C-alpha positions, -999 to +999 in steps of 0.1 A: -287+497+534-303+498+572-292+462+585-255+473+571-257+499+590-273+487+620-248+457+618-220+486+617-229+499+641-233+472+667-200+459+655-184+496+667-208+492+703-195+455+706-156+464+704-162+497+724-178+471+753-156+443+756-125+470+749-140+483+783-147+453+799-114+442+818-111+436+855-147+442+872-163+466+848-181+431+831-207+433+814-221+409+844-202+408+878-203+381+905-187+349+902-207+314+896-202+288+920-187+257+920-189+231+895-213+216+887-223+252+879-245+249+844-279+246+841-286+219+874-259+228+908-251+204+934-286+188+951-311+197+927-314+166+917-336+162+944-360+186+931-364+164+899-369+130+920-393+151+939-414+162+903-412+129+891-427+114+927-459+141+919-464+133+883-455+102+868-455+116+834-417+133+844-406+096+852-413+084+821-393+116+803-363+105+828-369+071+824-372+079+788-333+095+790-321+067+810-330+038+791-315+058+755-281+058+781-279+028+787-286+022+741-252+042+735-231+026+762-225+001+736-222+023+707-181+036+694-176+068+705-189+101+678-161+106+650-149+134+632-167+129+597-180+158+577-210+157+552-203+181+526-191+208+548-205+200+583-198+182+612-230+191+629-247+159+625-220+147+649-215+175+671-252+173+679-251+137+686-223+144+706-244+172+722-269+143+727-249+117+738-230+137+764-258+155+782-277+123+784-253+101+801-243+132+823-278+137+832-280+094+836-251+097+861-260+123+883-297+111+886-283+073+897-248+075+905-242+043+878-205+046+871-212+033+836-228+063+823-197+083+840-169+065+820-195+065+787-195+100+789-161+103+797-149+086+769-173+106+746-156+138+761-121+123+752-130+107+719-141+149+705-119+161+727-092+146+703-109+156+671-078+176+648-107+205+649-142+214+654-149+226+618-148+261+629-155+274+591-189+263+596-191+275+632-222+262+647-207+228+647-183+245+668-207+261+692-232+226+696-196+207+705-186+234+729-217+230+748-222+189+745-180+190+760-187+220+785-220+201+803-200+171+807-171+187+816-190+212+845-212+180+856-188+153+858-159+175+870-153+161+903-156+122+891-130+130+860-094+123+865-068+151+865-056+138+831-095+139+812-099+171+828-063+185+812-071+175+781-111+184+778-108+217+792-075+225+767-104+216+739-128+233+753-105+261+747-083+259+720-111+247+698-141+266+708-137+297+729-104+308+711-113+303+674-151+319+681-122+357+690-111+352+649-131+375+630-133+346+601-153+322+628-174+353+644-195+371+623-226+353+639-221+379+665-230+408+647-264+391+633-298+376+646-309+347+636-302+317+648-266+316+644-262+342+669-284+321+694-266+289+689-227+302+690-240+327+715-250+297+732-225+274+731-195+295+739-212+306+769-213+272+780-178+266+769-166+298+795-190+286+820-172+252+823-135+267+825-144+299+842-119+294+873-088+292+850-089+317+825-114+342+836-100+369+814-113+346+789-144+333+802-156+368+808-148+383+770-171+355+758-193+356+783-200+401+778-195+394+738-228+374+741-247+395+766-246+419+742-250+402+712-279+382+720-295+414+720-299+411+681-320+377+677-342+389+715-354+419+694-364+395+659-400+386+680-411+418+683-436+433+685-458+403+688-433+369+691-434+356+656-395+345+645-394+349+616-372+316+608-401+298+617-416+271+627-383+246+626-360+270+635-380+288+668-368+252+676-337+254+672-326+292+679-348+297+706-343+268+722-303+277+723-317+315+736-329+298+764-307+274+773-283+305+772-303+329+794-313+290+822-272+292+821-271+326+829-293+329+857-283+299+871-246+312+873-253+346+881-289+355+893-291+383+903-260+400+889-275+388+854-301+412+837-316+401+806-319+421+777-358+431+777-380+423+743-415+427+742-420+403+714-392+373+736-416+365+762-449+367+741-432+337+711-440+309+735-482+314+720-469+325+686-454+285+689-483+268+704-506+280+679-489+270+652-498+235+655-531+225+641-554+200+653-536+167+629-506+180+654-487+192+619-468+222+621-473+255+601-444+252+581-433+281+558-398+285+554-370+263+560-392+239+578-404+202+582-435+184+583-429+173+614-438+185+656-435+170+685-422+186+718-400+216+723-382+214+751-380+256+751-417+259+760-412+245+795-388+275+803-415+297+791-440+280+812-424+289+838-413+325+833-448+330+821-464+308+851-488+298+825-489+258+819-518+267+794-487+273+766-479+233+775-514+226+754-492+215+729-466+199+741-483+183+770-505+164+734-474+159+724-461+140+753-491+120+756-499+109+726-462+109+704-430+087+707-408+107+728-382+127+708-344+115+703-340+157+716-306+168+722-326+187+747-343+164+770-327+165+802-335+206+804-375+196+801-363+177+835-348+207+851-375+231+836-401+211+843-395+208+882-428+222+905-447+218+875-475+187+872-486+181+839-524+181+859-523+218+857-523+219+819-550+236+811-558+248+774-557+280+761-582+307+764-576+320+729-579+306+696-570+331+670-536+346+673-519+378+651-483+382+652-467+413+633-429+417+624-408+407+593-427+377+586-463+385+597-486+357+609-521+352+617-533+315+633-572+304+635-594+274+651-623+264+662-610+242+689-581+230+707-598+202+723-615+187+694-588+171+667-616+176+636-612+213+643-609+237+618-571+253+616-558+283+590-525+297+590-519+325+570-485+342+564-471+373+547-437+389+549-410+387+527-385+359+507-357+387+521-358+374+561-333+342+564-349+310+553-375+326+540-388+312+508-417+332+482-447+323+504-459+361+512-496+349+509-497+317+514-518+296+535-522+255+557-555+242+563-565+215+588-598+202+596-622+167+606-582+157+609-568+162+580-543+185+563-562+201+532-541+224+521-499+218+521-468+231+525-435+211+514-415+228+531-374+224+535-351+209+511-318+193+525-293+217+523-263+190+513-284+175+484-285+213+468-252+220+478-237+192+462-251+199+433-234+232+435-265+255+440-261+285+459-287+281+483-276+309+504-276+337+481-311+355+485-308+381+457-341+383+432-324+362+404-300+339+424-301+301+419-317+299+452-357+305+433-353+284+408-353+256+437-389+241+432-400+241+469-385+283+472-399+298+447-437+309+447-455+284+426-448+255+452-466+274+476-504+276+484-503+314+469-509+336+437-486+336+409-490+364+383-478+358+348-454+327+356-435+356+374-416+355+409-424+372+437-404+401+445-376+397+473-384+427+491-374+436+528 
C-alpha cells in the first residue's frame, strides 16, 4: 500500500511540475552547446589521446573498439526482428554499432566509419517503429541514434539528418509521452533508469529543433530519476543485484554524465546518500574467482563494468577500480555497448594509481541487504563469502533470503544458479512477472528457495513479504 501511495503521489507531483515547466521555468535552465554536445564535446578527443599516450592500457581498449568497428563494416545493417515480445537484442546491437562507429570516426576521421554509422542510423530510422510495447527497446534505440546523430551531425547530409531526427522524435520521444508507454516514469527500478536515459539522449540530440519537447523530456527525467536513485539507500546495495546493477546503473550514469556535460552548473542532480556508495557494493560483489555473487536475476559471468570508471572519477577514488583493473588485465575485453564511455570517463586516470581497497568487509542495508567479506584482495586463493537477506518481493527477486556463496582456493564451493532465459519461460506461457505468493514464477526451479543455498522448512516456499 505504501508503494501504491508513493507512486500515486509521485504521479501528481510529476504532472504538476511538467505543467509548470513552460518557458524559462524549467527544472534545468541554460542551453546545451552546439553539436557534438552528448558526453564528449568538440575537441575533447584530445583528452582521450593524451590519456592513451600516458597509459597504454587505454590504447589497448581504444584499439579494441576500432577493431570491432572495422569488423562491423562488412556486416548487414541491423534488422527489425523481434525475439518473443522484444526488439531489445536489436536495439542493443544498434547502440553498440553506432556508438563504436561514431567513436572510431571521431578518433581517426576515417570516412568508412562515418558512412557505416550513417547507414546503420538510416536503417533503424526506417523501421515501422522501435517496439514501444516494450519500451526498453525504444530507449536503447533512441540512445543509439541520438549519439550518432549528435556526434556526426556536421558530416551527415541534410537528407540523412531529416530522416534520423524524425525517427528520434516520432519513434522515440513522442511515444514516451503516451500513458500506455510511460509507466516506467513512476517506477523505481532499472526501467526508469534506462528509459529516462534514452529519452534524454534523444532530447539533447534534437534540442535546437524542438525546445519545448526536449525540455519536457529532460524535466520529466530530472524529477523521475530521483526514484531509482533512492533505491540505493542507505549504503549502496542495489536491490536487483549484480547483473541489473550493470544495466540500470550504467544507464543512470550515462544520463548523469550527459546532463552534466550539456548543462554544466545549470544541472544539480538529486542527492542520494546511497548512490555514490554503490561503487563499493559492486566492487565487493566479485570474489577472487572472478565470479560475482549472482543473486536475483543474474548470470554467473562477470567482466568490466564501465560505469565504475564514472564513479572512480566522481569519488576521486581509484581503489574502487581494483576489480575492473583485474578484468582489464586478465579477461577478454567485453563487447559492451558502452566501451567508448570507458575512454571518456577514464580521462586523466592511470591504471598505475589503482591500488587495492582497504576494507575487506562490506555490509549494505536496504530492500535487499547483503554482507560481503574476504580474507584478501590480491590472493586468488582467498576466502570470499557473500550473504543476503531481503525479500522475494523486490524487482527481479528470487526466494533466496538467507542464501550465500563462497570462494576459497580459487574455486566457488557454494554457488547460485542465477536467472533463466526470460523468453524460454514466456514462450512456454509462464506468468513470469507476477510476484504474488502463489504465482507461477515461484514454480520455476531457479526462482524458488529449493534451488538456493538457504533453508527450506516443511517443503514450503519462502513468504513474499515487503
